[in-house]
Every structure is written in structure tokens, then in C-alpha cells.
C-alpha positions in Angstrom: -7.5 -4.2 -12.9 -4.8 -4.1 -10.5 -3.7 -0.8 -8.7 -0.3 1.4 -9.2 1.7 2.1 -6.2 3.8 5.7 -6.3 6.6 4.9 -4.1 9.4 7.8 -2.5 12.2 6.6 -0.5 12.3 3.0 -1.6 16.3 3.6 -1.2 15.7 4.1 2.9 14.9 1.4 5.4 11.3 1.2 5.4 10.8 2.0 1.6 13.3 -0.6 0.6 11.0 -3.1 3.0 7.7 -1.8 1.9 8.9 -1.9 -2.2 9.5 -5.7 -1.6 6.5 -6.2 -0.5 4.0 -4.3 -3.1 6.1 -6.3 -5.7 5.2 -9.6 -4.5 1.5 -8.1 -3.9 -0.8 -9.4 -7.1 -3.5 -5.9 -6.1 -1.0 -4.2 -7.6 0.3 -4.4 -11.5 2.8 -1.4 -11.2 5.1 0.4 -8.7 6.6 3.1 -9.9 9.3 4.5 -7.7 10.7 8.0 -8.0 14.7 8.7 -6.6 17.8 10.3 -7.5 19.4 7.0 -8.5 19.1 3.8 -9.9 17.7 1.0 -7.5 19.4 -2.2 -7.2 16.0 -4.2 -7.6 14.8 -5.5 -10.5 10.9 -6.6 -11.1 8.9 -6.8 -14.4 6.5 -4.6 -12.8 8.9 -2.1 -11.1 9.1 1.5 -13.1 12.0 3.1 -11.9 11.8 7.1 -12.3 15.1 8.9 -12.0 14.7 12.6 -11.1 15.4 15.2 -8.3 12.4 15.3 -5.8 13.7 19.1 -5.5 11.8 19.1 -9.2 8.5 17.4 -8.7 6.8 20.6 -8.6 7.1 21.3 -12.0 6.3 17.5 -13.2 3.0 18.6 -14.6 2.0 15.0 -15.8 2.8 12.2 -13.4 2.5 8.6 -14.2 -1.0 7.6 -12.8 -1.5 6.0 -9.4 -4.1 4.7 -6.9 -1.4 4.7 -3.9 0.8 7.0 -2.9 3.7 5.6 -0.4 6.2 8.6 0.9 8.9 7.2 2.7 11.2 9.9 2.7 13.9 10.9 5.7 17.1 11.8 6.8 18.6 13.0 9.5 20.1 16.6 10.7 23.4 14.6 10.9 23.2 13.0 7.2 21.5 15.7 5.8 24.2 18.4 7.1 22.0 21.2 8.9 18.7 22.0 9.9 17.8 23.6 6.2 19.3 20.6 4.1 16.9 18.4 6.5 13.9 20.5 6.0 14.4 20.4 2.6 15.0 17.0 2.6 11.7 16.0 5.2 9.1 18.6 4.6 10.2 20.2 0.9 10.6 16.9 -0.8 7.5 15.2 0.9 5.3 18.1 0.1 6.3 17.9 -3.4 6.0 14.2 -3.8 2.1 14.5 -2.2 0.9 17.1 -4.0 2.8 15.2 -7.7 0.6 12.2 -6.5 -2.5 14.2 -5.8 -2.0 15.6 -9.5 -0.8 11.7 -10.4 -5.2 10.9 -9.3 -4.2 8.8 -6.5 -6.8 8.6 -3.7 -4.5 8.3 -1.0 -1.6 9.1 0.8 0.6 7.0 3.1 3.1 9.1 5.0 6.1 8.0 7.3 6.8 10.6 10.1 7.8 10.1 13.5 6.1 9.8 16.9 5.9 12.9 18.7 5.1 14.9 15.4 3.5 18.3 16.1 3.8 21.4 14.4 4.3 23.4 17.2 6.5 21.5 19.0 10.5 22.9 20.3 12.4 20.3 19.1 13.2 21.1 15.5 12.8 17.3 14.0 9.3 16.9 16.0 8.4 20.2 14.9 9.4 19.5 10.7 7.5 15.8 11.0 4.3 17.7 12.4 4.8 20.9 9.7 4.6 18.0 6.8 1.6 16.1 8.5 -0.4 19.4 8.7 0.4 20.4 5.1 -0.8 17.0 3.6 -3.5 17.3 5.5 -4.6 20.0 3.2 -4.3 18.1 0.2 -7.8 16.8 -1.3 -6.9 13.1 -0.7 -9.6 10.5 0.1 -7.6 8.9 2.7 -4.3 10.3 4.4 -2.6 7.6 6.5 0.2 8.7 8.9 2.2 6.5 10.3 4.4 7.1 13.4 7.2 4.9 14.8 8.9 5.4 17.3 12.4 4.1 17.6 13.3 2.1 14.2 14.7 -0.5 14.6 16.4 -2.8 10.8 18.8 -3.5 9.2 20.4 -0.4 7.3 23.3 0.6 4.9 25.6 2.7 7.2 26.2 2.0 10.6 25.0 4.8 13.4 26.7 4.2 16.6 23.6 5.4 18.4 21.7 2.3 16.9 24.2 0.2 17.2 23.6 1.6 21.9 20.3 2.0 21.3 18.7 -1.2 19.4 19.2 -3.7 22.6 18.4 -1.0 25.2 15.4 -0.6 22.9 14.7 -4.5 23.4 15.7 -4.8 27.1 13.0 -2.0 27.8 10.3 -2.2 25.5 8.3 -4.8 27.8 8.4 -1.9 30.7 6.9 0.7 28.8 3.4 -0.5 29.2 -0.3 1.8 28.9 -0.1 5.1 27.6 4.3 4.7 27.4 3.3 1.6 24.8 2.9 3.9 21.8 7.4 4.7 22.7 8.4 0.9 22.1 10.5 0.7 19.2 8.9 -1.2 15.9 10.7 -2.6 13.7 10.9 -0.9 9.9 9.5 -4.5 8.5 6.4 -4.4 10.7 5.9 -0.6 9.5 6.4 -1.1 5.6 4.2 -4.2 6.2 1.4 -1.9 8.4 1.5 0.4 5.3 0.8 -2.5 3.1 -2.3 -2.7 4.5 -3.8 0.0 5.4 -3.3 0.8 1.7 -5.5 -1.7 0.5 -8.1 -0.8 3.3 -7.9 2.6 2.3 -9.7 4.0 5.1 -11.1 7.5 4.8 -9.9 11.1 6.0 -6.9 11.2 8.4 -5.8 8.7 10.5 -2.7 8.6 12.3 -1.1 4.9 13.2 1.5 5.2 15.8 2.5 2.0 17.9 -0.3 -0.2 18.8 -1.9 0.9 15.3 1.4 -0.3 13.7 1.9 -3.7 14.7 -2.3 -4.7 14.3 -1.8 -3.5 10.8 1.2 -5.6 9.9 -0.1 -8.7 12.2 -3.5 -8.2 10.5 
């Protein structure tokens, strides 16, 4: 019997690539997305659930899933404040993880960011570290954490920092060697492919994948 994927953040940069990969993957017979609005995607095995992610803790009977993919994320600028950013990247992500656990998912695959650390002085990195710590407390057989550095890919909106940063990142990437390799930019499509592959490998325990781990999984 095929597997069922539960996906949050499918409208985002990594989540969008991941959704297309899962829909094309014969090992998954059903892909359930949770979002505030309908996606443009249409597919026979796509099951879209429209709901407020902030209300997920009240959902006592979520649809069964084998693998839960959390690609939720925003920026402080887009969210409007630190509190609003934390609501998305921590509260919504944790609510999704809890719902996935209630849905019977054996593993959670979570996208955070390089530098995630609950003790960081940088607010963004601290929140990313806090959500990693929180999901590690949940009883999944496997927790796969993906920490990309600078994410590259075509977004729906134009970000000035990325318009400037992407060409610079491409030039600097070959210079980042040894311990600095983890700071190399990575394409969102590669992160998505790595998530798809790691989900099928299903390693137990908490595992963290940074640049080298992401690229190795994406190319396998």
C-alpha cells in the first residue's frame, strides 16, 4: 500500500517544489496539504485541506499520514513584526507537528535554517532553534531537520536582498571550503529533493542535514 504525505507550506519556495515531487512519486498514493487557501495545483492524488494553521491544535482527528513535511516559514518583514514571525515559524510549525503526530505520522521532516540555535542572540536563529528543540520532544520515530543557508530559486515575489545576494552567493560559493561549506547557497529544489529522498530512507532519531547532507541526498 502506498504512503500518504502531509504537507504544510506547499505554497512556499521549498514546499512548492516538494509538492510537485511528491505528486510525481509513485511511492506516495495520497498527498494532503494544509493551507489557508486553495493551491493552483490539481492532481488525482492531491487532497487539499483549507484551514487556519493556528487552529490545528483543535483538530482532534487529522487525516492519517505516514510522513509529515513542514515547510512553513516567513520573514520578519513579510510577517510585520517579531511576534507575527514567531507565530508562523514556531506556533504554526509546532501545531502542525503535533497534528502530524496525532495523524500517526512516523516521521517529521522540518525545514529551519543554518544557525538555528535556541540560545542565539539573533531573533531569527533563536526561533528556528526553539522550534527544532520543541519538535524533538515529540514521539516521532524519525525527525529530519534541514538547515539550508541562503536559499536560491524563483519566488512569487521579488526580494531586493535576494536580487543582489544571489549573484554574489554564486560567485562566493566556490570559495567556501572546509568548515565554511555549510554556508554555501543551495537551491530550494535541492532541499525539496533531499526531503523526498530522506523521507523514503526514513532514518530513525533526530537527524540534521546542512549543505553537504542536503546535496548528497538530493543527488542520490
